[in-house]
C-alpha positions as CSV (number, residue, x, y, z in Angstrom):
1,M,75.4,128.5,162.6
2,V,77.6,126.0,160.6
3,D,80.2,128.0,158.6
4,S,80.7,125.3,156.0
5,V,79.8,121.7,154.9
6,S,82.4,119.4,153.5
7,V,82.0,117.9,150.1
8,E,82.2,114.5,151.8
9,T,79.2,115.3,154.0
10,L,77.3,116.3,150.9
11,V,78.1,113.1,149.1
12,K,77.0,111.0,152.1
13,N,73.6,112.8,152.5
14,T,72.5,113.3,148.9
15,R,73.5,109.9,147.3
16,L,76.1,111.4,145.0
17,K,79.0,109.3,143.7
18,V,82.6,110.3,143.4
19,M,83.8,110.2,139.8
20,Q,87.3,111.7,140.6
21,G,89.1,113.3,143.4
22,S,88.1,111.2,146.5
23,E,91.2,112.6,148.2
24,Y,89.9,116.1,148.0
25,L,86.5,115.6,149.7
26,Q,87.3,117.9,152.6
27,R,86.9,121.0,150.5
28,P,84.4,123.3,152.1
29,I,81.0,124.3,150.7
30,L,80.1,127.8,152.0
31,T,76.7,128.4,150.2
32,P,73.6,126.4,149.4
33,E,73.3,128.1,146.0
34,I,74.3,126.0,143.0
35,S,75.5,127.3,139.6
36,R,74.8,125.8,136.2
37,P,77.6,127.4,134.1
38,A,76.2,128.8,130.9
39,L,77.8,132.1,130.1
40,E,81.1,130.6,131.4
41,L,81.0,128.0,128.6
42,A,80.7,130.9,126.2
43,G,83.8,132.5,127.7
44,Y,82.2,135.1,130.0
45,F,83.7,134.9,133.5
46,T,83.2,138.5,134.8
47,H,80.5,137.4,137.3
48,Y,81.5,133.8,137.7
49,P,80.1,132.5,141.1
50,K,83.3,130.5,141.8
51,E,82.3,129.7,145.5
52,R,79.3,127.7,144.4
53,I,79.0,124.0,143.4
54,Q,79.1,123.8,139.6
55,M,76.4,121.6,138.0
56,L,76.8,120.3,134.5
57,G,73.8,118.5,132.9
58,I,72.7,117.5,129.5
59,T,72.5,121.1,128.2
60,E,75.9,122.1,129.5
61,T,77.8,119.0,128.3
62,S,76.0,119.1,124.9
63,F,77.0,122.7,124.5
64,A,80.6,121.9,125.5
65,K,80.8,119.3,122.7
66,D,80.3,122.0,120.1
67,L,83.2,124.0,121.4
68,T,86.8,123.5,120.1
69,E,89.1,121.5,122.2
70,K,91.1,124.6,123.0
71,Q,88.0,126.5,124.1
72,R,86.9,123.6,126.3
73,T,90.4,123.4,127.9
74,D,90.5,127.2,128.5
75,Y,87.0,127.5,129.9
76,M,87.1,124.3,132.1
77,T,90.5,125.5,133.5
78,K,89.0,128.9,134.4
79,M,86.1,127.3,136.1
80,C,88.5,125.5,138.5
81,T,89.4,128.1,141.2
82,P,90.6,127.7,144.8
83,Q,87.1,128.6,146.0
84,T,85.2,126.1,143.8
85,P,84.1,123.2,146.1
86,C,83.3,120.6,143.5
87,F,81.7,119.8,140.2
88,V,78.5,117.6,139.8
89,I,77.6,115.9,136.6
90,S,73.9,114.9,136.4
91,T,72.0,112.0,134.7
92,N,75.1,109.7,135.0
93,L,76.7,111.6,132.1
94,P,80.4,111.3,131.4
95,A,82.5,114.3,132.4
96,P,84.3,116.2,129.6
97,K,87.9,115.0,129.5
98,E,89.1,118.6,129.7
99,L,87.2,119.1,133.0
100,L,88.6,115.8,134.4
101,K,92.2,117.1,133.7
102,A,91.6,120.7,135.0
103,A,89.8,119.5,138.1
104,K,92.6,117.0,138.8
105,D,95.3,119.7,138.4
106,H,93.4,122.0,140.8
107,H,92.5,119.3,143.4
108,I,88.7,119.7,142.9
109,P,86.5,116.6,143.1
110,I,84.0,115.7,140.5
111,L,80.8,114.0,141.6
112,S,78.0,112.2,139.7
113,S,74.3,112.0,140.2
114,Q,71.8,109.6,138.6
115,H,69.1,112.3,138.7
116,T,68.4,115.1,136.3
117,S,69.9,118.5,137.0
118,S,66.7,119.9,138.5
119,K,66.2,117.0,140.9
120,A,69.9,116.9,141.9
121,I,69.9,120.6,142.6
122,S,66.7,120.3,144.6
123,Y,68.2,117.6,146.8
124,M,71.5,119.4,147.3
125,T,69.9,122.8,148.0
126,S,67.5,121.4,150.5
127,F,70.3,119.6,152.4
128,L,72.7,122.5,152.3
129,T,70.1,125.1,153.3
130,R,69.3,123.2,156.4
131,Q,73.0,122.8,157.3
132,L,74.2,126.3,156.5
133,A,71.1,128.3,157.8
134,D,71.6,130.9,160.5
135,R,70.4,129.5,163.8
136,E,68.9,131.0,167.0
137,S,69.0,129.2,170.3
138,I,65.6,129.3,172.2
139,H,65.0,128.3,175.8
140,G,62.2,125.7,175.5
141,V,61.1,122.2,174.6
142,L,60.2,120.9,171.2
143,V,57.8,118.0,170.9
144,D,56.1,116.4,168.0
145,I,52.4,115.7,168.8
146,N,50.7,113.6,166.2
147,G,52.6,115.4,163.4
148,V,52.3,118.9,164.9
149,G,55.6,120.4,166.0
150,V,54.9,122.2,169.3
151,L,57.4,124.5,170.9
152,I,56.8,124.7,174.7
153,T,58.2,127.9,176.3
154,G,58.0,129.5,179.7
155,D,60.0,130.6,182.7
156,S,62.6,128.3,184.2
157,G,61.0,125.8,186.6
158,V,57.4,126.2,185.2
159,G,57.3,122.5,184.2
160,K,58.2,122.4,180.5
161,S,60.4,119.3,180.7
162,E,58.1,117.4,183.1
163,T,55.2,118.1,180.7
164,A,57.2,117.0,177.7
165,L,58.1,113.8,179.5
166,E,54.5,113.0,180.1
167,L,53.8,113.7,176.4
168,V,56.5,111.3,175.4
169,R,55.0,108.7,177.8
170,R,51.7,109.3,176.0
171,G,53.3,108.3,172.7
172,H,54.5,111.6,171.3
173,R,58.1,112.3,170.3
174,L,60.8,114.5,171.8
175,V,62.9,116.7,169.5
176,A,64.8,118.9,172.0
177,D,64.8,119.8,175.7
178,D,66.0,123.0,177.4
179,R,67.6,124.5,174.3
180,V,66.2,124.4,170.8
181,E,68.3,125.4,167.8
182,V,65.9,127.1,165.4
183,Y,66.4,128.2,161.8
184,A,64.1,129.4,159.0
185,F,64.1,126.9,156.1
186,D,62.1,129.3,154.0
187,E,59.8,132.3,154.6
188,Q,57.0,130.1,156.0
189,T,58.8,127.2,157.6
190,L,60.6,127.2,160.9
191,V,62.6,124.1,161.9
192,G,64.0,123.2,165.4
193,Q,66.5,120.6,166.5
194,A,68.5,119.8,169.6
195,P,72.2,120.9,170.1
196,K,74.4,117.8,169.5
197,I,75.4,117.7,173.1
198,L,71.7,117.4,174.2
199,N,70.4,114.9,171.6
200,H,67.7,112.6,173.2
201,L,68.5,114.0,176.6
202,M,66.2,115.6,179.2
203,E,66.8,117.2,182.6
204,I,64.2,116.4,185.2
205,R,64.5,118.2,188.5
206,G,65.0,115.7,191.3
207,I,66.2,113.0,188.9
208,G,68.8,114.6,186.7
209,I,69.7,113.8,183.1
210,I,67.8,111.0,181.4
211,D,68.2,109.5,178.0
212,V,64.7,109.4,176.4
213,M,65.7,107.1,173.6
214,T,67.2,104.5,176.0
215,L,64.2,104.6,178.3
216,Y,61.3,104.8,175.7
217,G,62.9,103.6,172.5
218,T,63.8,105.1,169.1
219,A,60.2,105.9,168.3
220,A,60.1,108.4,171.2
221,V,62.6,110.9,169.6
222,M,63.0,112.8,166.4
223,P,66.2,114.5,165.1
224,S,64.3,117.7,164.0
225,D,60.8,119.0,163.3
226,N,59.0,121.9,162.0
227,I,57.7,124.4,164.6
228,D,54.1,124.7,163.7
229,F,52.7,125.9,167.1
230,I,53.9,127.5,170.3
231,V,52.5,126.9,173.8
232,H,53.7,129.4,176.4
233,L,53.3,128.3,180.0
234,E,52.6,131.0,182.5
235,T,52.2,130.7,186.3
236,W,48.6,131.4,187.1
237,T,47.7,134.6,189.0
238,P,44.2,135.9,189.6
239,D,45.0,139.3,188.2
240,V,46.0,138.0,184.7
241,Q,43.3,137.4,182.2
242,F,43.8,134.3,179.9
243,D,42.0,133.7,176.7
244,R,38.9,131.5,177.2
245,L,37.4,131.4,173.7
246,G,40.6,131.0,171.6
247,D,39.9,133.8,169.2
248,R,42.8,136.2,170.0
249,G,45.0,134.9,167.2
250,D,48.3,135.5,169.0
251,T,51.6,134.9,167.1
252,R,55.3,135.0,167.8
253,E,57.9,136.0,165.2
254,I,61.1,133.9,165.1
255,R,63.7,134.5,162.4
256,G,61.1,136.3,160.3
257,V,58.5,133.5,160.5
258,R,55.3,134.1,162.4
259,V,54.1,131.1,164.4
260,P,50.7,130.8,166.1
261,Q,50.9,130.9,169.9
262,V,48.7,130.3,172.9
263,S,49.3,131.0,176.6
264,I,48.3,128.4,179.1
265,P,48.1,129.1,182.8
266,V,50.0,126.7,185.1
267,K,48.1,125.9,188.3
268,T,48.2,123.0,190.8
269,G,46.0,120.2,189.6
270,R,46.0,121.0,185.9
271,N,47.1,118.2,183.6
272,L,49.3,120.2,181.3
273,A,50.2,117.3,179.0
274,I,46.6,116.6,178.1
275,I,45.9,120.4,177.7
276,I,48.8,120.8,175.4
277,E,47.9,117.7,173.5
278,S,44.4,119.1,173.1
279,A,45.7,122.5,172.0
280,A,47.9,120.8,169.3
281,M,44.9,118.8,168.0
282,N,42.7,121.9,168.0
283,F,45.4,123.8,166.0
284,R,45.5,120.9,163.6
285,A,41.7,121.0,163.2
286,E,41.8,124.7,162.6
287,S,44.5,124.3,160.0
288,M,42.1,121.9,158.2
289,G,39.3,124.5,158.3
290,Y,37.4,123.6,161.5
291,D,37.0,126.5,164.0
292,A,35.5,125.4,167.3
293,T,35.1,129.1,168.4
294,Q,33.0,129.8,165.2
295,T,30.9,126.7,166.0
296,F,30.3,128.1,169.5
297,D,29.3,131.5,168.1
298,N,26.9,129.8,165.6
299,N,25.3,127.7,168.3
300,L,25.0,130.8,170.5
301,N,23.4,132.9,167.8
302,R,21.0,130.0,167.0
303,L,20.0,129.7,170.6
304,I,19.4,133.5,170.9
305,K,17.2,133.4,167.8
306,E,15.2,130.4,169.2
307,N,14.7,132.1,172.5
308,S,13.7,135.4,170.8
309,A,11.1,133.5,168.7
310,K,9.7,131.8,171.8
311,D,9.4,135.2,173.6
312,S,7.6,136.6,170.6
313,Q,5.1,133.7,170.5
314,K,4.4,134.2,174.3
315,H,3.6,137.9,173.8
316,D,1.3,137.1,170.8
């Protein structure tokens, strides 16, 4: 988990401009939540969320103009606390002069966005949520297969990295090998990425560490990806029954998000890369409404009816 994000990092990643206070951009942002001060501009500070970024748009700046100069000075000064990371003015509006002075006195930067308040908040919240989310480290490999984020798990030595390397060679993209840092972007979206020390790197037994981007190019790697589907590799044993029809509907819960999962037996002679590729494409087809298992059931029922009809005709 990242404890904080600097204002400077926010500026670089959300296309904000620095209106004032470029020397104070190392102030920390501790929460992705953003406040639009409304009651504060009416003088109510009992529950002021001082640790949040403060966004002023057309509504806030217009309301401030109707205040007296003394009120603006008083309220803007109270909004500038040691915990306040920065102010953002949307729609390329000018900042109130009282805010410029108060922010300068308290060493708080003021930023500007060309977007409306709603869009600016959306961009900033999305970035900060990803940066500040609680993370869980999972042993596995994350690969993007034609737009489907597939997390490959299994015991150490079962062949996860070798299978992922074959998938990369087949034109798919590596996100993370060995350790995957996972966080929930929202209640339905799980995201995975590699730890910084392992970016683009894979460990292949017998070879050692390889740099996938150097060997296969920039198109062979991704910085992060949604985890849409989990493939769990298990060593094949005759006493374990594996799903043959694909109708079990297994899932795995990670950070409160349930992700569909299939278990694939690992056995000498099986081409795991092709099997996982097919599993990902089948998952994609099911997501679009096509169910191969249902098609099989329908074909089977139709065949049973046809045979029953033939038997009836013979007895007649």
